[in-house]
N, C-alpha and C positions, 0 to 999 in steps of 0.2 A: 039370185042378186043380192035382195036387202038381206041375206040370211048371211053372207060372205062378209058384207059390209059392217054388219054389226058384231060378229066375230072377230072381224079387224080392230073395229075403235074400243071392243073389251080388251082386246091384245095389247093395244096401245095404252088405256087407261090402268091395267094390271104392271105394264112396262114404269109407269109412271109412278105410280103407289110404292110399288116394290122396290124400284131403281131408286127412290129416294132415299132407302138409306146410303146409297154413294152420296149424295149429298150431304148428307149429315157425318158420314165418314170422315170425305173429306173437311168437312166443317170443322171436326174434331182433331184434326190432325192438324191443320192450319192455325185455329184458332188457338190449338195449346202452344204452338211454335212461336205465335205471336202474344198472346195474354201472359203468358211465364215471364217471357222478357217485361211486358206492363206490370206484373206482380211483384216481379221481384224488385221492384223499386218501391214499392209501399211497404213488402212484408221484409227487407233486408235479406234476399239469398240471391246469388251469381252462379254462373255456368256450370258450378259444382253440383246443383240441385236442378238446374234447368236440362241437364244430359239425362240424369238417372227420371226425372219425371216422364220426360219425352220416352225414355225406355221401357217405361212403367205402362205407358199407354200403348206401345206398341204390342208390349208381351200381354196384357189384359186382349188387344182383339185376337191375339192369338190361339189364348186360352179359350176365349168365347165362340170363335169361329170353329172348333174343334168340337167344342159340347154343341154348340148349336145346330152345325150340319147333321150330326148324326139324331139327334131329338126331332128335325125337322123330316126326315127320312123316315123316324119312327112314329111319331104324332102327329103330322101334317104341319104343312106351310103357313097357314092360317093362324093357327092358335099359338105356333113358336114366335111369327116375327109382330105378334101384338105385344106376347110378354116381353120382348127384345126391345120392343121400342120403348115401354111403360119405364123398363130400366133406364134407357137410354136418357128419358125425359128427366128423372129422378137424378141421374149424375149430374145431367148439366145444370138442373136446379144447384146443386151443393156447391159447383162450381161457378156459378153466378153469384150467390151470396157467401162465399167462403169468406170468414173474419179474419183467417189467419193461414200461413203455410200448412197446416196440419191437413186442415180440409182439403188441399190441394190431392192428396194422397188417394184418399177413400172416393174423390169425385173422378177421379181420371181412370181407376182401376174399374169404375161402375160404368163411366162412358164407354173406356173400351173394350171392354168386354160383353156390354150391348150391342155395338157398331159391329165387333166380328161375329156373335150369333147370331144376327140379323142377315148379315152377307150372302153367307151358303144358301140360305132357306129362301130370300127373294129373289136373288139370279135363279134359280131353279124354278121357283114360281113364274118366273118370267117366261124361259124356255118351254115351260108347260102349256104356256098360253100360244105361244105364238104358232107358226108352221115352219115349213123346211124353207120356205120361200122368205120368209122374213125374221127368222131366230137370230141369226146374226146382226142385223140390223138392227132390231129391238134392245138385244145385250148388249150392244155398241152405244143405244143411245143413253142408256144408264151412266156409260162416264162423259155423257153430256152433263147430267146433274150433277156427277163428281165433281166438273169444271163448274158449274153454276155453285155450288158449295164452295169453291176457290175464288170465285169471284166475289160471290156477297161477302166474305169474309174479308177479303182485301181491301172492296169497298168503303164496307165498314170502318177498317183498320186505318184508311185513307182519311176519312170522314173524322175518327175520334181520335187516333193515334194520339195526339197532344193532350189527351186527359187522363195519362198513364193509365192506373186500376181500374178507373171508371171506365175505361173503353174496354179493358179486357172483361169486365162484368157484361157489357154492349154485347160482346161476340159471343161469348157464352148464353149470355140470354138469347140472343136470337135461335140458337139452337135449340134452345127449350122450347119456344114459341113454335118452330117450325115442326118438332116432334110431336108436338100435341095436336097439333091443325093434322100432319098427317096420320097419326094414329086414330082420329077419328074418323077420318076417311077410309082408313083401311079395315075397319069393323062393317065396311057395307061389302066387303071382298067376297066371292064365295069359294070354297077352299077348290083348288087343283084338280081337273077331273082326271089328269093321268095320275097322280099320287093317291086319289079314290080305288081308281083299279087297282095299282099296286097295296092298297090297304088292304081290299078284298082279300088277295092274294095270300097277306099275311095272317088274315084271321082264320085263313083257311088251313093254315102251317104255322101255328103258333111258333114252331121254334125257330122259324125265320126270324123272328125280332129279337133273338139275343145276337152273341158274340157271332154264332155261325152264318147270322145273314151278311156278316163282311167276307164270306171266304170266295165270292168272285172277284172281291178287291185285289185277292192274292193271286188270282190267276194270271198267265204271263200279257195277254192282252189287258187286264184292266191296270195291272201294277206299272206295267211299261207307259201306260199313259200316266198314271198317278205320278212316277217319280220325274218323266219328262217335263209335265206341267207345272208340277212343282218348284223343281229346279230352276225351269226356266221363269217362274214368277217370284222366285227368291233370289234370283240373281239380279235381275231387270229391275225389282221393287226396291235394290239399294240405294240407284242412284235418286230413284222419286223419293223414298221415305227420307234421304240426306236431304234433297232440294227443299222436301216441304216443311220438313222439320228446322232446317238451320239457315233457309235463306235469308229470314229476316236477320238474323244474328248475323251473316256474312256480310249483308249492305249495311249493317248499322255498325257493328263492332268493328270488324276487317277493313269494308271500304268505306265507311265512314259517314254513311247515310242516316236519315232520318227514319223513324219507325211510317212517318206518313210517306213521305218518299220511297220506302220497300215497297209499302203495301200498294201505292198509285203504278209503282212497274209491274209489281205481281199481280195487277188488277189488266193492264193491259196486255202483258204476256198469253195469261190465262186464255181472255178472247180471241186471243190469236190461234189457241190450242184447241179451243172450240170449232174453230172452222175445218180446223183438219179432221176434227173427229166427223164433222159432214162428210169428209172426202171418205173415210172410211166408211159409213153408213153406206153411201153409194157403190162400192167394192166389195164390200165385206162376203157378201153371199154370190159374188159374182168369181169366176175363173181368175182374175188377174189378181187374187188377192195378196199373194205372197210375191209377187212383184214389188207391190206396193209396201209390202212389210220389208223386203231387201232394201229399197228406196229409203225409205224413212230408219233403217238402222243403221245405216252409212250418213246418214244426217245429223242422228245423235250423237254418230263418235265423233263427228265435226265440232259439235257442240260442246262436249267434255272438253277437247284440246285445246279448246282456247283461252279460256282462262287458267287451266293447265299450265299451258306454255308459255304466254303473254304477261300471268299474272291477274291476281283478284283486285280489280277495280270497280265502280260502277258502272262505266263501259262495259267491260268484258263481260259481268255478271247480264247487263241486259242483252247482248249478243247472245250468251249461252241461254239466256232461257226464253227468247224468240225460238233460236233455232232447236232447242231441246223439246220445250214446249209440240211443237208441230212433230217432231218424229216421234218422241213418245205416245202421241196420241195413237200411232197407228201402231208402232214396234214395240208396245208396251204392257200394258196392264189390260187395256182395252181387249187385246188379241187374245190373251189369256182368260178374260173372261168367256170369249167365243169359244175357244178351244174345250174350255171347260165345260161346258153345254153341250159340244158334240161328241165328246169321246167316253162319256159315262152314261149310263141308262138311268130311267125314272128311281129307279129302287135304290140307286148309291149315288146319285148325283150331287145331292148338298152333303152326304159323307164324304167326298172326296174332295169337295170343294172345301168342304173345313179343314181337311185334313193338310191341303197345302197352302189354304190360307195360313193357318196355324204354323204351318212350317216355315213360311215367308216372314208371317211379323215374328218370330223368334229370331230368324236371322238378321230381321232389321234392328231389332230391339239388342241385339249382341254388340252389332255394327256402331249403332248409333254410341254405345259407351265408348267407344274409342274415337269418336268423331274428335272431340275436345283435343284429345292428344295430338292428332293428328293435324290439327288447327292450329294447335300450337308448334309442332314443328314445323307446318309450312302450309299456309291456306290452298295451295295450289295443290296440294298433295290429295288432297279428297276429290280433286276431280280426276286426278287419275285413277283412283280406285275405281270410281265410277264409269270409265270408260274400259279397265279390265274387267269389270264382273260384266258389264253390258254386253262386251265382245263374247265370252263364251254362253251369254243368254240368247244372243243373237244365232248362235250357229245351232243349239240346241232346238232354236225356233223352225231353222230352215230345213235343216238336215234330218232331224227326228222327228218333232211333232206334225212338220208339216205335212209327212208322208204315211202318217196315221188313219186308218178308216175309222169313219164315225161310228158311232154304239147306237144300237135298237133296244127296244126294249124288247124283243121277241129274238134277241140274242141266244144260240141253242146252250152258252155257258150257263146260264140264267134259270132256262127251263132244266137243265140237268140237276143243278143246287136243288131248285124247288123240288123236285121230284127225290131228290136223294135224301132230301130233310122229309115229306111228307110219309116216305117208305118205312 
């Protein structure tokens, strides 16, 4: 009994320290959305600079995920997520002390790359520390940490938003401090035992370390899971990314509110979403998971249609924010995270997530470039876009991903590959 309790405590500790990248990822996205508005007053730029910088952040996360995921499968979870968090701290420092617009570009590139590279590796570390009985719960817990990042940034924005560029430096400085603290604590974590077992197999079969090691992902089973989770995440993330990066802009420039007001409303909405995540943690490992997914998907669609049909005002943005924060907590990125741990084996888990995260962030970056034009055409149009892309994502989740079998490390396809390589 004591051994079981110790293993459970260890799994939760791993989930916390590894999952803090979700806090930092959310913090980077929301901070950049707010800080760029604040920096624009001092550095003298407008939406024509804010939009590209936001897309650069998203694209950098994509590149980082693609590279970091593969390196995590090849060289281990612990080694990679220590390097990535170090890079994140450097990027946050550059943005905190940036003396002008030119410094924002390298800082955002470094911040995004590090967060993206850390995400698939850390999620895999959590999945491999968990059991079949609590894996979904632990992975879902990381999205509470993601919400924690949003709450912290919105709270700081509400408190210091009136300080202009100084507030932007406080927001990025907060990410710098958190990254350093988590980095120090991560140094104490041991490597994933599941990955160590896989590493032993790679040592016996050196050729499995190269591109041929990716062959199982091209099999019908894993390619189907790769395409399904990638398309689902890319489509459902369009709404989340637009909301995260342009929420402050919609409240202030379109609806006429102040940055402090926008941050205060964002803080309240995010707290509501966190409660919804607690619901997900209760149902995600049970038999009623998909029922709740369908309910929350419907609620998300209702949320999109309110500002789309009524118009963009402070009131409609508040109602949208509350409903979407509840629905998206279950029928959004948190479910993608759970599915990504279940549908891929240890040897390819981080690589698969790196590919799907990269694809998703590239799509988000490209879409983000056109959001200013859509806002100029009509602010309500972006909510129609959110609804359209989310409908397709929900259909994929319900009728495709929801029917896929879970992966195991003793999959015959993986053994066959190993045998063919060693032969």
